[in-house]
VMD Tcl script that draws the C-alpha trace (Angstrom):
set ca {
  {-266.99 -41.67 37.92}
  {-265.52 -41.30 41.39}
  {-265.19 -44.08 44.01}
  {-263.71 -44.12 47.51}
  {-262.09 -47.04 49.33}
  {-260.69 -47.08 52.84}
  {-257.45 -48.68 53.96}
  {-254.70 -47.97 56.50}
  {-250.99 -47.32 56.61}
  {-248.45 -47.46 59.43}
  {-246.74 -44.77 61.46}
  {-244.51 -46.39 64.06}
  {-246.48 -49.35 65.40}
  {-249.88 -47.71 64.96}
  {-252.17 -47.53 61.94}
  {-253.75 -44.39 60.51}
  {-256.53 -44.20 57.88}
  {-255.84 -43.80 54.18}
  {-258.69 -42.76 51.89}
  {-258.15 -44.04 48.37}
  {-259.96 -41.98 45.72}
  {-260.27 -43.38 42.20}
  {-261.52 -41.18 39.39}
  {-262.19 -42.67 35.94}
  {-262.63 -40.00 33.26}
  {-262.34 -39.56 29.53}
  {-258.89 -38.97 28.13}
  {-255.83 -40.79 26.94}
  {-255.58 -44.21 28.65}
  {-253.32 -43.85 31.67}
  {-253.13 -44.80 35.35}
  {-251.70 -42.08 37.61}
  {-251.01 -42.64 41.31}
  {-250.57 -39.56 43.53}
  {-250.31 -39.00 47.28}
  {-246.60 -39.68 47.96}
  {-246.53 -43.38 46.92}
  {-243.32 -45.37 47.20}
  {-242.07 -47.65 44.40}
  {-244.18 -50.61 45.56}
  {-247.36 -48.49 45.50}
  {-246.53 -46.94 42.11}
  {-246.01 -50.40 40.65}
  {-249.37 -51.56 41.98}
  {-251.12 -50.25 38.86}
  {-249.47 -53.01 36.79}
  {-250.35 -55.75 39.27}
  {-253.92 -54.41 39.55}
  {-254.39 -54.25 35.79}
  {-253.29 -57.85 35.27}
  {-255.33 -59.12 38.26}
  {-258.53 -57.41 37.02}
  {-258.17 -58.74 33.48}
  {-257.16 -62.28 34.53}
  {-260.18 -62.50 36.84}
  {-262.57 -61.81 33.97}
  {-263.34 -58.16 34.76}
  {-262.79 -55.11 32.58}
  {-260.07 -52.58 33.19}
  {-261.24 -49.15 31.97}
  {-259.46 -47.88 28.87}
  {-259.62 -44.32 30.17}
  {-257.68 -41.93 32.34}
  {-257.58 -43.38 35.88}
  {-256.39 -41.10 38.69}
  {-255.68 -42.67 42.08}
  {-255.19 -40.38 45.07}
  {-253.97 -41.64 48.44}
  {-255.04 -39.22 51.16}
  {-253.66 -37.67 53.29}
  {-251.38 -36.58 50.48}
  {-248.57 -35.31 52.72}
  {-247.60 -38.69 54.24}
  {-245.53 -41.32 52.49}
  {-247.42 -44.51 51.54}
  {-245.47 -47.73 51.23}
  {-245.94 -51.43 50.61}
  {-248.13 -53.58 48.36}
  {-251.08 -53.60 50.79}
  {-252.96 -51.02 48.68}
  {-253.29 -53.39 45.69}
  {-256.64 -54.87 46.69}
  {-258.37 -51.60 47.67}
  {-257.11 -49.92 44.49}
  {-258.45 -52.79 42.36}
  {-261.82 -52.64 44.08}
  {-261.90 -48.87 43.68}
  {-261.25 -49.13 39.93}
  {-264.03 -51.71 39.60}
  {-266.39 -49.48 41.59}
  {-265.50 -46.39 39.55}
  {-266.16 -48.34 36.35}
  {-269.60 -49.56 37.59}
  {-268.57 -53.20 38.09}
  {-269.02 -52.95 41.85}
  {-271.47 -51.05 44.06}
  {-269.52 -47.94 45.22}
  {-271.78 -47.51 48.24}
  {-271.08 -50.95 49.73}
  {-267.33 -50.68 49.31}
  {-267.16 -47.89 51.89}
  {-268.31 -50.19 54.69}
  {-264.88 -51.81 55.15}
  {-261.20 -51.19 55.71}
  {-259.42 -53.22 53.04}
  {-255.83 -54.37 52.71}
  {-254.02 -56.97 50.61}
  {-251.43 -57.57 47.91}
  {-252.57 -58.93 44.55}
  {-250.91 -61.57 42.42}
  {-251.25 -61.25 38.65}
  {-253.90 -63.99 38.65}
  {-256.02 -62.19 41.26}
  {-254.91 -64.16 44.29}
  {-254.71 -62.09 47.50}
  {-251.35 -62.37 49.23}
  {-250.59 -61.62 52.91}
  {-249.16 -58.27 53.99}
  {-247.39 -56.83 57.01}
  {-249.01 -54.81 59.79}
  {-252.50 -56.34 59.83}
  {-252.79 -56.27 63.63}
  {-252.40 -52.45 63.93}
  {-255.00 -52.13 61.17}
  {-257.45 -54.29 63.12}
  {-256.80 -52.31 66.30}
  {-257.55 -49.06 64.46}
  {-260.66 -50.46 62.73}
  {-262.16 -51.55 66.05}
  {-262.82 -47.96 67.10}
  {-263.86 -46.48 63.77}
  {-267.36 -47.69 63.00}
  {-267.02 -49.85 59.88}
  {-268.68 -53.20 59.28}
  {-265.27 -54.82 59.51}
  {-261.99 -55.36 57.71}
  {-261.23 -57.38 54.58}
  {-257.83 -59.02 54.84}
  {-255.84 -61.77 53.09}
  {-256.77 -65.25 54.28}
  {-253.25 -65.87 55.62}
  {-253.57 -62.79 57.89}
  {-256.99 -63.60 59.36}
  {-255.76 -65.25 62.58}
  {-253.53 -62.30 63.32}
  {-256.34 -59.79 62.78}
  {-258.90 -61.82 64.73}
  {-257.05 -61.46 68.04}
  {-258.62 -57.98 68.25}
  {-262.04 -58.52 69.79}
  {-264.95 -56.38 68.62}
  {-264.10 -56.16 64.91}
  {-265.39 -58.42 62.11}
  {-262.57 -59.96 60.09}
  {-263.45 -61.14 56.58}
  {-260.67 -63.30 55.06}
  {-260.44 -63.42 51.26}
  {-258.38 -65.59 48.96}
  {-258.84 -63.83 45.62}
  {-260.34 -60.81 43.90}
  {-263.50 -62.63 42.67}
  {-264.32 -63.80 46.20}
  {-263.94 -60.25 47.50}
  {-266.33 -58.82 44.91}
  {-268.90 -61.54 45.55}
  {-268.87 -60.72 49.26}
  {-269.15 -56.95 48.85}
  {-271.94 -57.28 46.25}
  {-273.82 -59.66 48.56}
  {-273.72 -62.53 46.07}
  {-271.78 -64.90 48.33}
  {-271.18 -63.64 51.86}
  {-268.08 -64.58 53.83}
  {-268.53 -65.39 57.49}
  {-266.37 -63.33 59.87}
  {-263.40 -65.26 61.18}
  {-263.63 -65.88 64.91}
  {-260.82 -66.64 67.31}
  {-260.97 -67.32 71.04}
  {-258.26 -64.98 72.28}
  {-258.12 -66.50 75.75}
  {-257.66 -70.00 74.34}
  {-254.86 -68.87 72.05}
  {-253.18 -66.89 74.81}
  {-253.35 -69.81 77.26}
  {-252.19 -72.37 74.70}
  {-249.60 -74.48 76.55}
  {-246.06 -74.01 75.29}
  {-243.32 -76.42 76.18}
  {-239.97 -74.70 76.52}
  {-237.25 -76.34 74.47}
  {-234.71 -75.50 77.18}
  {-234.78 -75.62 80.96}
  {-232.56 -74.50 83.82}
  {-232.26 -78.13 84.91}
  {-230.01 -78.61 81.84}
  {-227.36 -76.47 83.54}
  {-225.04 -78.42 85.84}
  {-223.24 -76.56 88.59}
  {-223.12 -72.73 88.42}
  {-225.30 -72.42 91.53}
  {-224.07 -68.88 92.29}
  {-224.80 -67.64 88.76}
  {-228.23 -69.27 88.62}
  {-229.17 -67.63 91.91}
  {-228.08 -64.24 90.52}
  {-230.16 -64.77 87.37}
  {-233.18 -65.60 89.51}
  {-232.70 -62.30 91.33}
  {-232.38 -60.51 87.98}
  {-235.59 -62.05 86.66}
  {-237.46 -61.26 89.88}
  {-236.53 -57.57 89.80}
  {-236.19 -56.95 86.05}
  {-232.48 -56.16 86.46}
  {-230.00 -55.94 83.60}
  {-227.08 -58.38 83.82}
  {-223.57 -58.67 82.43}
  {-221.75 -62.01 82.68}
  {-218.00 -62.16 82.28}
  {-216.03 -65.36 82.07}
  {-213.80 -67.58 79.90}
  {-215.10 -69.39 76.81}
  {-217.09 -72.52 77.62}
  {-218.17 -71.42 81.08}
  {-221.86 -71.56 80.11}
  {-222.72 -67.87 79.70}
  {-224.76 -68.34 76.53}
  {-226.43 -71.48 77.83}
  {-227.57 -69.65 80.95}
  {-228.80 -66.60 79.04}
  {-230.95 -68.67 76.67}
  {-232.84 -70.05 79.66}
  {-233.75 -66.67 81.11}
  {-237.16 -66.46 79.35}
  {-238.18 -69.74 80.99}
  {-238.11 -68.14 84.45}
  {-239.66 -64.78 83.61}
  {-243.31 -64.14 84.59}
  {-245.90 -65.06 81.93}
  {-246.97 -62.23 79.64}
  {-250.27 -60.46 80.17}
  {-252.68 -60.12 77.24}
  {-251.86 -56.39 77.00}
  {-248.12 -57.12 76.82}
  {-248.75 -59.83 74.26}
  {-250.80 -57.57 71.98}
  {-248.21 -54.79 72.11}
  {-245.37 -57.21 71.36}
  {-247.37 -58.80 68.53}
  {-247.94 -55.37 66.91}
  {-244.17 -54.86 66.67}
  {-243.63 -58.29 65.12}
  {-246.62 -57.76 62.82}
  {-245.27 -54.64 61.11}
  {-242.11 -56.57 60.25}
  {-244.08 -59.53 58.88}
  {-242.87 -61.96 61.56}
  {-246.33 -63.36 62.35}
  {-246.93 -66.45 60.19}
  {-250.32 -67.70 58.98}
  {-250.25 -70.48 61.60}
  {-249.66 -68.02 64.42}
  {-251.85 -65.25 65.77}
  {-250.22 -63.95 68.93}
  {-246.78 -63.64 70.53}
  {-247.68 -65.21 73.87}
  {-244.16 -66.04 75.06}
  {-241.59 -63.45 76.01}
  {-239.27 -62.79 73.05}
  {-235.57 -63.60 73.17}
  {-233.43 -61.69 70.69}
  {-229.75 -62.36 70.19}
  {-228.24 -60.18 67.43}
  {-224.74 -60.84 66.11}
  {-221.98 -58.49 67.23}
  {-221.58 -57.18 63.65}
  {-225.04 -55.56 63.76}
  {-225.33 -51.87 62.82}
  {-226.84 -49.20 65.02}
  {-229.91 -49.08 62.73}
  {-230.33 -52.83 62.99}
  {-230.15 -52.67 66.78}
  {-232.14 -49.55 67.50}
  {-234.26 -49.26 64.35}
  {-234.27 -46.81 61.48}
  {-234.36 -46.63 57.71}
  {-235.98 -44.24 55.24}
  {-239.32 -45.53 56.49}
  {-238.45 -46.10 60.16}
  {-238.79 -49.70 61.24}
  {-238.18 -51.17 64.71}
  {-234.85 -52.80 65.49}
  {-233.79 -55.61 67.77}
  {-234.40 -53.62 70.95}
  {-238.07 -53.21 70.02}
  {-238.42 -56.83 68.92}
  {-237.20 -57.71 72.42}
  {-239.94 -55.54 74.00}
  {-241.35 -57.29 77.10}
  {-238.63 -59.92 76.74}
  {-234.87 -60.38 76.69}
  {-232.15 -58.78 74.57}
  {-229.02 -60.95 74.75}
  {-225.75 -59.43 73.53}
  {-223.14 -62.17 73.33}
  {-219.47 -61.15 73.08}
  {-220.38 -57.64 74.24}
  {-216.83 -56.28 73.91}
  {-216.82 -57.26 70.22}
  {-219.71 -54.91 69.40}
  {-218.91 -51.56 67.83}
  {-218.74 -49.02 70.65}
  {-220.98 -46.61 68.76}
  {-223.62 -49.34 68.42}
  {-223.57 -50.00 72.16}
  {-223.94 -46.32 72.99}
  {-227.34 -46.13 71.26}
  {-228.66 -48.51 73.93}
  {-228.66 -45.72 76.51}
  {-232.06 -44.27 75.63}
  {-234.06 -47.53 75.55}
  {-232.42 -48.74 78.77}
  {-233.34 -45.48 80.46}
  {-236.74 -44.66 78.92}
  {-238.11 -48.00 77.72}
  {-238.67 -46.61 74.23}
  {-236.76 -45.55 71.12}
  {-237.22 -42.26 69.29}
  {-236.18 -42.22 65.63}
  {-236.16 -38.76 64.05}
  {-236.36 -38.11 60.33}
  {-237.08 -35.01 58.27}
  {-240.76 -35.97 58.01}
  {-241.12 -36.38 61.78}
  {-240.28 -38.58 64.75}
  {-241.42 -42.13 65.41}
  {-241.42 -43.84 68.80}
  {-241.12 -47.58 69.23}
  {-241.54 -49.32 72.60}
  {-238.36 -51.00 73.85}
  {-238.72 -52.13 77.45}
  {-236.55 -55.21 77.76}
  {-234.11 -56.93 80.08}
  {-230.54 -56.68 78.87}
  {-228.34 -59.75 79.31}
  {-224.80 -59.33 78.11}
  {-221.90 -61.76 78.06}
  {-218.25 -61.18 77.32}
  {-214.82 -62.69 77.68}
  {-212.53 -60.94 80.18}
  {-209.78 -60.34 77.62}
  {-208.95 -60.93 73.94}
  {-207.73 -64.49 74.55}
  {-210.56 -65.14 77.01}
  {-208.53 -66.66 79.86}
  {-207.85 -63.77 82.22}
  {-208.52 -65.04 85.78}
  {-209.10 -68.54 84.40}
  {-207.62 -70.98 86.98}
  {-206.96 -73.64 84.33}
  {-205.43 -71.75 81.43}
  {-202.78 -69.06 81.28}
  {-203.76 -65.64 79.90}
  {-201.40 -64.37 77.21}
  {-202.74 -60.80 77.13}
  {-200.85 -57.79 78.45}
  {-202.50 -55.47 81.03}
  {-202.87 -52.80 78.35}
  {-204.62 -55.25 76.01}
  {-207.03 -56.28 78.77}
  {-207.77 -52.67 79.68}
  {-208.31 -51.70 76.03}
  {-210.59 -54.68 75.47}
  {-212.85 -53.94 78.43}
  {-212.85 -50.19 77.77}
  {-215.09 -50.83 74.77}
  {-217.90 -51.06 77.31}
  {-218.42 -47.47 78.41}
  {-219.09 -46.31 81.94}
  {-222.55 -44.85 81.13}
  {-223.63 -48.22 79.70}
  {-222.28 -50.10 82.72}
  {-224.14 -47.63 84.91}
  {-227.40 -49.04 83.53}
  {-226.51 -52.65 84.40}
  {-227.42 -53.67 87.94}
  {-225.82 -57.10 88.25}
  {-222.24 -58.00 87.33}
  {-221.31 -61.68 87.40}
  {-218.00 -63.45 87.06}
  {-218.81 -66.88 85.66}
  {-216.28 -69.57 86.53}
  {-215.57 -72.61 84.33}
  {-217.74 -75.64 85.09}
  {-216.07 -78.49 86.96}
  {-216.07 -81.73 84.97}
  {-217.45 -83.55 88.01}
  {-220.59 -81.38 87.81}
  {-220.98 -82.24 84.14}
  {-220.86 -85.98 84.86}
  {-223.74 -85.82 87.35}
  {-226.94 -87.43 86.04}
  {-229.21 -85.25 88.13}
  {-229.59 -81.73 86.82}
  {-230.32 -78.56 88.71}
  {-233.63 -77.05 89.75}
  {-236.29 -76.86 87.03}
  {-237.30 -73.55 85.49}
  {-240.89 -73.89 86.71}
  {-239.82 -73.89 90.37}
  {-237.65 -70.82 89.85}
  {-240.41 -69.07 87.90}
  {-242.87 -69.60 90.77}
  {-240.58 -67.66 93.11}
  {-240.05 -64.96 90.48}
  {-243.80 -64.53 89.96}
  {-244.33 -64.25 93.71}
  {-241.67 -61.54 93.99}
  {-243.09 -59.65 90.99}
  {-246.58 -59.67 92.55}
  {-245.13 -57.94 95.61}
  {-243.59 -55.29 93.34}
  {-246.84 -54.77 91.42}
  {-248.58 -54.02 94.70}
  {-245.78 -51.68 95.73}
  {-245.78 -49.69 92.47}
  {-249.50 -49.77 91.59}
  {-249.70 -45.97 91.99}
  {-246.56 -45.25 89.96}
  {-245.22 -45.88 86.46}
  {-242.72 -48.46 87.69}
  {-243.28 -52.14 86.96}
  {-240.40 -53.67 88.88}
  {-237.56 -52.81 91.24}
  {-235.07 -52.17 88.43}
  {-237.10 -49.13 87.33}
  {-237.05 -47.38 90.70}
  {-235.99 -43.76 90.68}
  {-233.90 -42.12 93.40}
  {-237.11 -41.00 95.12}
  {-238.55 -44.53 94.97}
  {-235.35 -45.98 96.39}
  {-235.56 -43.55 99.28}
  {-239.15 -44.63 100.01}
  {-238.86 -48.38 99.52}
  {-235.25 -49.20 100.42}
  {-234.99 -47.94 103.97}
  {-232.13 -49.43 105.98}
  {-231.61 -50.04 109.66}
  {-228.55 -48.53 111.32}
  {-226.86 -51.94 111.25}
  {-227.55 -52.45 107.54}
  {-226.43 -48.93 106.64}
  {-223.20 -49.44 108.58}
  {-222.57 -52.74 106.76}
  {-223.15 -51.11 103.37}
  {-220.88 -48.15 104.12}
  {-218.17 -50.48 105.35}
  {-218.38 -52.59 102.18}
  {-218.29 -49.52 99.97}
  {-215.06 -48.37 101.67}
  {-213.27 -51.72 101.92}
  {-214.10 -52.99 98.43}
  {-213.61 -49.64 96.73}
  {-217.04 -49.74 95.11}
  {-217.94 -46.84 92.85}
  {-220.57 -44.29 93.78}
  {-222.82 -45.49 90.96}
  {-222.94 -48.91 92.61}
  {-224.72 -47.55 95.70}
  {-228.24 -47.28 94.27}
  {-227.79 -50.45 92.20}
  {-227.00 -52.42 95.33}
  {-230.09 -51.08 97.06}
  {-232.31 -52.05 94.11}
  {-230.95 -55.57 93.98}
  {-231.16 -55.93 97.78}
  {-234.82 -54.88 97.59}
  {-235.44 -57.67 95.07}
  {-233.67 -60.26 97.23}
  {-235.86 -59.19 100.16}
  {-238.96 -59.59 97.94}
  {-237.93 -63.13 96.99}
  {-237.78 -63.95 100.69}
  {-241.04 -62.04 101.35}
  {-239.28 -59.67 103.72}
  {-240.78 -56.23 104.27}
  {-237.41 -54.74 105.16}
  {-233.97 -55.07 103.62}
  {-231.80 -57.10 105.97}
  {-228.02 -57.09 106.23}
  {-227.73 -60.48 104.51}
  {-229.74 -59.12 101.56}
  {-227.28 -56.24 101.20}
  {-224.25 -58.51 101.43}
  {-225.59 -60.74 98.68}
  {-226.33 -57.71 96.49}
  {-222.77 -56.42 97.01}
  {-221.44 -59.70 95.56}
  {-223.17 -58.86 92.30}
  {-221.03 -55.76 91.62}
  {-217.81 -57.54 90.71}
  {-216.76 -55.21 87.88}
  {-216.85 -52.19 90.18}
  {-214.17 -53.68 92.38}
  {-212.15 -55.68 89.86}
  {-209.01 -54.83 87.96}
  {-210.64 -54.90 84.53}
}
mol new
graphics top color blue
foreach p $ca { graphics top sphere $p radius 0.5 }
foreach p [lrange $ca 0 end-1] q [lrange $ca 1 end] { graphics top cylinder $p $q radius 0.2 }
display resetview
């Protein structure tokens, strides 16, 4: 007898349908799985057999052929256990084969029949919404994650017996409901705040400008100057995520199994801080079955690279595409996969191997050649994609002893949100989201200068020896500063402030 069950698999961050055909015929007892299964799928026949028998059902002592269609795409993961088990029961007349086709089904089986959670439930729910089934049957631990997709019935199951009872109509399971707006607006108290940072007024102002315009930042300074502390507070001043941004970010985390049973949605901007020993695959994504890397996990949030000069140069070079395009393309023999990767890059590094070059309190023991070699690990093309360069000075001990902290993150965020709203209005007819993404044509349209401002910029370029690549970066940052002050035009003082944020272009590093 033949039975068909429907499930899904993943390609990139999106789900595609998988039709599972189970044929039980006479012959020597055997279970054969075809359709390009990976090791986890091939081993499912043993888990399924034990789960069926331990739940009091009969496993057919016949030839069982399981086909996963389409047969030319690789299937991976234990999520096919539950649909395969149900298909075998349907093909052996222990379950109505007509009713089983009303659902998309996914779940891993324990040997005792318990249904365990799997990765990638959210993309499955998104796909099921537009494909006319009664709903999706998912592990109980995944139900909150699946229920954030409105318009699809989510049936959570805990074990194989409960699933059969629901499909046969013996004991129906109520669809799990979740108020998406309530979950999305759930108040979240930040564990850190900009008021924790004493002193560093110049750097905090620059980070506000970066957050307001979506600009990438590199901070350079001696150890203990507060670079990491400042970077970890960046998400607290970024604009709140929209529901669309949240769903897209959650899909990426879902396929890596980073959404716990107590959580349903990534509603706060992610902050990723990989160690400098990370590989290029770990940073950008990859593998035999391509999976997203840190740049995609930071999508709609912040990627913080501490000790930038300690990273392998080859690893840093793979950042060029996501910084330019906002996505990552991973090519394999079977095809190419694209992962979204639109993030703000915040990098921090010491100025030299010992860390004390230009430190007014400690003597640097590095030679000029050592300093040059150390900083040359950061290539020109990568620096070209970073708008704001900051030299972070050591904190004065008198600032540390002050009881009163600096301005709170909420106050800074209010100004950032106001500036971003101006940019959304400006770019509503284009693909840009913020000033940092402006093209040369956009800069020409939105960064017009008066004769006085143009003269000031040309003079600064000549006197400070700024590089040609700094010209457009300065205009972008100046446009953001003008937005913070609600100015329609870029003024001379906006340009002068923006010029201060190009320290590496005019330094001796």
